[in-house]
N, C-alpha and C positions, 0 to 999 in steps of 0.2 A: 263797526267802525268805532264806536264808544269801547267796547274792550281791547281792541287795537290801539287806540289811542292811549287807555289806561297802561297797557302793556310799554308802549314805548315810552311815555311819559316817566315809567317806574326805570326803564332801562338807561333812561338819560340821567337819571337822579343817580344811579350805580356810576356811569362815567365820570359824573362831575365829582361826587365823592372820593372815587380813586384818582382822581385828577387833583383835587387839593390836598390829599394824603400822601400822593408822591412827590407834589409840590414841596409839601411840608418835610418831606424826608432826604430830597435830593435838592432841593435850592442852596442849604448853605456850602455846597460843593460847585455851585456854579461858577465861581470866581479864580478856583485852583487851577491855574495852567496846566500841571501834571499831577494826574493821581496817577495813571499808568504809563509807561511809555509806548506802549502798542498802539494805545488812542491818539498821542501826538503822532505817529505814524501814520496813522487811518488819515489825520487831518491834513498831514501835508499832502499824500498822495489822492486825496479828495480834492483838495485845491489843484492840484495840479490836472486834473479832468477838466477843471473848470478855465485851466491856462493854456488846454487845449492837447495835453498829454495823454494816453493811453496808460492807464496803469502797467507795470512792471518794464514798460520800453524806458522811460526816463528815470522814473523813480519807482523802487521795487520793495516790496513786502510780501511774505510768503502766506496772505490769506486771499480768500476767491474775492471776484471782482467785485460783487453787489455792496461790499463792505464799504468799499472807497466810494461807490455809487451813492450811497447812503449820507456819506458824509458831503459828497458834493451837493446833494441836493438841500441838505440841512444848512450850507454855506448861501446857496443861491436861494433859499427862501428867507431865512430867518437872518442872515447877515455873519460877516467874517467877525466873528468873537467867540470867546471858549462858551460864557451863558449861553450864547444861541446854539450852539451844538448840543450843551448839557441839555437844553429845556426840548430840544428835537427828538435827543435818546427818552425824555421824561414822557413825550407825548406816545412814542413809539412802545414804552413799557404800559401807558394806560391804556393801549389798544389791546395787547399781548394780556393784561389781567382781565379786562374787559372778554376777552374770549375764554379766561379762565373760567370765570363765573358764568358763560353761555354753556361751558361744557359740563361744570357741575349739576347746573340746574338741567341738562338734558340726560344726566346721570341719576340725579335724587329726586328731582321735581321738588326740591326745597329751597326757596328764594334766599332765605338766611345763611344757611348753611352754604349755599352758593355765593354770596357776597362776603362771606368773612373768610371762604377759602380764596378769592380773589384778592382782598385784603392782604390776607396772610403770605400768598405768594409775590405779591408787590413789594412787599415788606422785605422778604428775606433776599429777593433777588437785589435790591437797594442795598441793603446792608454789605451785600457781597461783591455788588461791583456797583458804586457809585459814578464810574466812568460811562462810557458808552462802549462796551467790548462786542467782540463777535458773538459771543454766546448770547448777550441780550439780545441783538439785533435778529440772530437767528429763532429766539423763543415764540416771537410774535407770529411768522408764517407758520412754524411748526404745530402750534397750538391751533391755528386757524384750518390746518389741512383736518386735524382731529376733528374738529367741530363738523367740517364738510361731510366727514365720513358719518357723522352722528344723523345725518340726515336720513328721516326714513324712508325717502323715496329711492328707488333703485334706477334712478334715470343716468345714462350715460355720461353726462356733461358733469356729476357728480366727482367721477372717478378721474375723470379729465382736470378738474380743478383741483383735486388734492395732490394730482400728481404734480401740477404747477407749483401748487404751494410749496410740496415736498422741496421741488425744484429751487424755488427762491431760498429755502431754508439752507439748503446744500450749497447754496453759492454764497451762504454768509461763513457756514461752516462745514468743511467737505469730509468730516469724520460722520456726519449724520446720515453717509451714503448706507451705513449699516442700519438706520432706522427706514430709510425707503426700501431695503431689502428684506426687513421685517414686515412691512407693510403688503410689499409685492406678493411674497409667500402668504400672507393672511387673505389676500384676495383671491389667489390662486385654490387655496385648500378649502376656502368657506365658498368658494363658486362651485368646486368641484360636489359639494354636498348639497347646495340648495340651488344651483342653477344648472343649464344645460352647458355642455362645452363651448358650444358657441357663444351663448352669453359670458361665461367667464373668461374666454378670450378678449372679446371687445373690450369688456371693463378692463382686463389687465392690459390690455393693448395702449387703452386710451390712458390710462394711468401712466406707461411707461412714456409714452407720445408726450404727455404735460410735462415730467420730469424734462426730458430732453427739450423741450422748447426754450426752457429757460438756460440750458446750458449752450443750445446753439445761439440764442439770443447774446449772449456775453462772449461768445466767440467770435461773432459775425464781424465785428469792426476789425480785428484782427487778422481774419481770414480776406476782407477787403483790401488792408494796406501792407498785405504782405507777410504778417508776424503772427501768425497762427502758430508758429512752434514755439514762440515765446510765452504765448497765452497758455499752450500745452505744459509747457517746463514748469509755467508760474504756478498754476493751479491745481495739477496733479503728480508731476514729477517730484519737483524740489520738496513739497512736504511730505511726500511718500519717503523720499530717502532720509529725510530728516527724522522723522518718526521712527523710522525701521532703526534707526542708527541708536535712538533714544529708549526703544521700547526693551522693557524687561519683564518677566512675569512675576518678578518681586514688587513692581509698579503696580499690579494689579489691588493688592493690598491697601494701598495709599488713598485711593479714592473710596474704599468701601469703607474704612476706617474715618474719614472726613466727612464722608455722607452718614455715618451714624449719629454724628450731633448735628448735620445740616445747620448749623449757625454759628458766628464767629462774634459774638458779641459780648463786650467787655463787661458782662453782669454775672452775679453769682451762679457757680457750676450748677447749683442745685436745682434752681430755677430752669437755666438751659436745658439740663439733661431731663426735668421734667416734661419739657417740650416737646425733646426730641424722643422719649420712649413712648410718649402719646401717640406722635406723628407715626411713628414706624409701627406701633401696635394697630393704629388703623388702618394702615398702608397694608399691612400683612394680610388683615382682615379682606379689605377691598380688593387684592391682588387673588385670595382664595374665592369670593364671591365672583371674580371673573372667569374663573376657571371651571366653578362647578355647578353656578345657578345657571339654569338653560333659559331664561327669558331675559338674561343680562348682556345682551349684544353691543350696548355700548361698552358695559364695562370689560368686556373681551376686546374691543378696538383699544380702549385706554391700557389694558395689559399688553398688547402688542406693542404701542407707542413706547410703554415703560421698559419693555425687554430690549427694544432697539435703544433709546437712550442709553440703558445701562451699557450695554454692548458697545455702542459708540465710545463712552468714556474709558472703559476698561482697556480699550484696544487703539487709543490716541496714541498712546506713548508716554512720555514725560507728564506727569498730572501738575496741574495747579490747583487751588483751591476754587478759584472763581468756573472750573469747570461744571463743578457740580449745580452751576447756575441751570444748567440744562437738564438737570435731574428735578430741583424743586419743586415744579407744577405736577409731575405725575406723582411725587410722593404725596401732596396734597391733595391730588383728585383722589387717588387710591383711599388716604385716610378718610375721605369724605365720605366714600362709597360704605367702607367701614362702619363709619359714625352713623351714617342714614339706616343701618340696620337696628340701631336703638329704636326701641318702639316709638310713636310719635307721642311727644310727652312735652312738659315742661322742664323736664329735666335735660331732655337732649337740646333744647334751645338754653338753658342754663350753660351745659357744657360749650354750646359754640359760642355765646356770648363771653364766657371765662376766658376759653382760650384768645379769641381775638382780643379781648382788655389785656390779657398778660403779653401778647407780642407787641401789641400798641405800647406799652410801659416798657418793654425791653427797647423798642425802637426810640423814645422819648430820652430814655438812659443813655443810651448810647449818643446822642446827637446833642445833648444836653451840652457838653463842654464847648461843641462847634458853634452853637448858637450863644453861648456865654461870650466867646472871643468875638464873633461878629458886633456883639452887642457893645462890648469893651471899645472896638476900633472905630463905632458910630458914635459913642459918647465922647471919645477923644478926637473926634474929627480926622481920625486917618483914613487914607483910602483902603477900602475893603479890597480891592483888586491888586493891592500890591504884595510882590512876590519876587524872588530872586531872578526869575524867568523874564518879569515885566521891567525889573531894573538894567538887566542885562539887554534886553531889547532896547530899551529907551538910549542906555550906552552907545549901542551900535548905529542906532539912529543918528547920532550926533556925531560919532569919529567916523562913521563909512557912509556919510551920505550918498557917496558916489556908486554904492552897493559894489565893491570889489569883492571877491569869492570869501567866504570863511568857512571855517570847519569847526565844527561842534562835537566835541567827544561825547557829551552828553546833553541834556537838557534841550533836545533837538526842535521841540515846539518853538522854540526862538526864530529859525528858518523863516517859520508860519507867521509870526509876530513882526518879523521886518520885510516880509515880502520878498523873500530870498529861497531859494532850491538848495538840496544839498550837492555836493559836487559831483560824485558817483551814485549810479542808482542803487549799487549794493552798500552803500554807507546811508541810506534812507534812513533806517533804523541804526543807528549806530553800532549796535551789539552785534550784527548782521556779518560784519568784518571779521569776525572771531568765530564764526561758523563754516567751515570748509566745506561741508555737506553743500549748503546754499551757493556759494561761491563756484564750487564745481558745476553742480547743474545749470546754471544761468550763464556764467562767463565763459565756461568749457572745461574741460579734464585738466588741462596743463595751468589752470587760474589757481592762486594760494591766497590766504589771508595776507602774505608778507606783501606780493604784488600788488594787490587791492591798496594795501596803505601806500605803497608806492604811486600809486595811479593818482588818490587822493594829493599827494604830496607835489606831483608834476603839475598840478594845476595852479600851484602857486598861492595859494589862500592867503589873504591879507591878514586876517586873523585867525588863531588857533585856541581855541577855549576850552579847557580840561577843567577836570576838579582838582583841588588841592589835596585830593587823598589820592592812593591808588585807585585805577580805573577796575570795577569788578570784574567786567568781561576779559580784562587780559591776563588776570591773575594766573590762572590754569589753564584758559584755551587757546592761550595765543600770546605767549612773553615775547616773542620774536617781536611782533609789532609794537609793543610799548618801546622795545630798544629802538627799532628805527625811528619811531615816533621821537623820542626824546632826543637822539641824535639830529635829528633834522631842528628840533626847537634849540639845541645847544649853538647849533652852527649857523643858521640861517635866521632866529628870532631873539626878540627880546620881551621881559618879562615887564608887560606895561604899566597892567594892574592887578589887586586881587578885590574882586566883587562878589559879594553872595556865596562864599566859598568855592569861587571859581579862578582859575588864573587864566587874564588874557595876556596872549602873547601876540605881538606885532611883528611884521615881516621886517629885518634890516633894511635901509636904505641901500644904494649900490656904495656910498661912501664911507658907510658904517663898517 
């Protein structure tokens, strides 16, 4: 009992240190309404769940349903504010980072190395995504699934729980289906070598059932309400068509090049390059140990996850740098395996501590300007929550107290700030209107971006708010939409005010 209590207290200390460090990293960004437009959409659809709407029916976005469920739960528990949601994301990342600690401890039996790896993972993921992204949300259940497989006892419940966690991760990021396939193949091949066919079938079957339990859970509300077709089109069909349109074999090189640096810090390239080379060298050694060391079953499991993650990123389609959030933990855990092969001595501890200090210095250097700006606002007694979005929301609360319909061409988080919803489901994320693949998949084969814009304008919004500059998603994808909007503005609206780089148009009265 005394030993268990000691281990528990040590683990609680690890969690506390991770929480404090992540709070230091992420707190300066709690007050920024829009860091990434996708997060704004997740917030709006999450609020829609609390308002009684199933995702995709009234409010639409091409992400799996558990993404929106997370935001709905965060709002319900912590309150309707941007800091509350970012704090919930911080806690989620603390849990994921702790699971990294547990995985590395199972791989290396070295607590210092495990803690350093968890801190490193938390730091890099934060610097890649200070907002709550779907990649960040998928990270925690995915790393938990690996931890479950690490358990030395071959109980059948272990495989069901692993499938359940993989299913949860997949309902945050559907591209993780490749990871699910890799794990299923591993269970089958491992079973044929070490178990009987009956035992293998039972384990594999429970793993599959666990994954489908989550999928069925998310589909059930749609089946009950007769909208299962909308769930299927939104979760599987629309993303598949969209990614297929954007996939190119030349895109495969982009994440490989981006991952070679695995950092996006505004610090001297020599230093970040040194860290990247050290990591990838260690990861290579860790991967080789997983392939060739007979007694390293956990290392092989880590390698299976690593391979699945790499495949899922390469075959996703269009690549964005934050996709590599999915890769970070497995590069670091593989590097930890490689570093653990260094003979136990003060030298290894010095390497671990040195890398951890270097990473911490990078993070502090990156966040220095942000903290300086916050300090300046506090000294001047300025509102740290002031932003163009907040100014726009304040303006609309005063000028549109009756909450007449509004159309936001960007900065759509303002819908949520003023307690209103987008005018059509395909305009929930404003740029979706310029993606004909999504519109056709959801609204029907005859639907077009131009028709969607006409549908928005047919609702007769009292206010239309657009940037003073050219709208980025109109430039190449849908120039006709811009023409339709501008014609409506010149014919039916007048420019009321320019605020925070946004033109606010109000509908003309009948007599004007």
